[in-house]
Steps between C-alpha positions, in 0.01 A plus 500: 500500500760577767471396864673703768610341825268723705189415297249271669399208278282190517735201496405132496715235668377168364593147599580284799875561510690583816594849381138619469486635853834680473409657164162612633644656814782675314271650236231601750765667714599698190146639474346265244165322521568126493262223402618153601343241271542148630328165533595502867245597760520862620583370848844406367574872456348634820838583651552784254146576376426620852787750493470631144168651398631545143524120451192300401464125457282408200473231236760471223244621248402805706862603559589478130191698399551779755868571431719619213822355643498128582769307684481123454683354797462127531671171424561383145244222528218752562585757232285357220188473716542859620561628146169348389316660791622859462289540185572798272826670604626602155512869595646440844858465621568148628809448719601136526650431843464124472713319755749241382491180699571210266838344578529272199459579134462840334265764633187563297472837328208641697503831309435313175220301664327813631541669162356205307197464728412867555614644167669784688813657352567705814668241722815543705695219664680597820761326709681591819797302625355443844203342672148636537605712800669730248168650402429632849839673540385846386554648847860372501623714214864463599468125450298529179579254223493503123233348279506390136224535240442347157230557242430655161276792599714800597224701666391205714857461623506871588186456708643187665813696592285758679328221692829347613638840592193542722578161653848621592726324254834665434537455124263356242700360208357438155614146416367516144200384302282193526773294335712554813244351740654147485837647599336693781340174616842333485634765734208431732583129493864571585401703805251232603755221473753694709233550763415130507860421590449702818834670442413771585130424444220696334602826670766550234467765235682595181636852453627689198823683575612790283868582466 
């Protein structure tokens, strides 16, 4: 199965994270049909549901059932509950966009948690060295940033790369397999800690420079 960037797909954005709205808008603007699955009331999304007819607000269960590509975009503390509610997603691509917010102690491996609960082998962990506003930058291609992916399933990472290309990211780097997720989380923590120091704040980003 190969997805082209111009193909219209049903994509679920699940969770209560801050990046849900930006992901939904970016993917809908790329021509996809987006199902936002959340425990929040639909009124919380009225500001963009009104402007994008290709975005629907439904329950978590409905979004996961309707779509073959599922973004989980929420905080770490909510990942397990969401994973139990998405039901059977073994044949679907799950993209873990869990936000890192814990300032003390190691980050939990959310990819492993989703895998253990759902039984899916097609999970990709993503990380961008910037805040949630990154995901709505697709119209600012000249300012596009890089994103990093980790996971064991090669085809799922290929599909995730198409999704992030649609969202306007510059480069999508393969960070390695599932064993590299803790190191990817450590990079997330480093960016987060720099942002907390307010020098220069969470607007910072990391860039790979080739010589």
